[in-house]
C-alpha positions, 0 to 999 in steps of 0.5 A: 499500499502506498504510504501518505506523507504531509509536509508542512513549511512556515514561511514566517511564524508571526504569533510563538505562542499560538505556534507553541499551542499547535505543537502541543496539541498536533502530535495527539492529533497525528497519533490519532489517524495512525501517523507519526512525526518524521521530523519537526523543526528548523534545519540544523544547517543551511546550504546554497540557498536553504531557507531558515524554515520550520518544517514538519513532516508526518507520515501516514499508512495511507494518502487516504488517512494523510 
């Protein structure tokens, strides 16, 4: 079966408190649908024209679930 991925990038975060509230509830929501986070956060290093953006990648058992 084909796995499903959700990739989210945050070009700009305007309210750190709202982000913190989201980060607190997001794992339970992803887990509710059988997903797991592969990575969350900022890049460790930037190369070439890399952007310093928060990125989240979640893996699910299928595209339909994702």
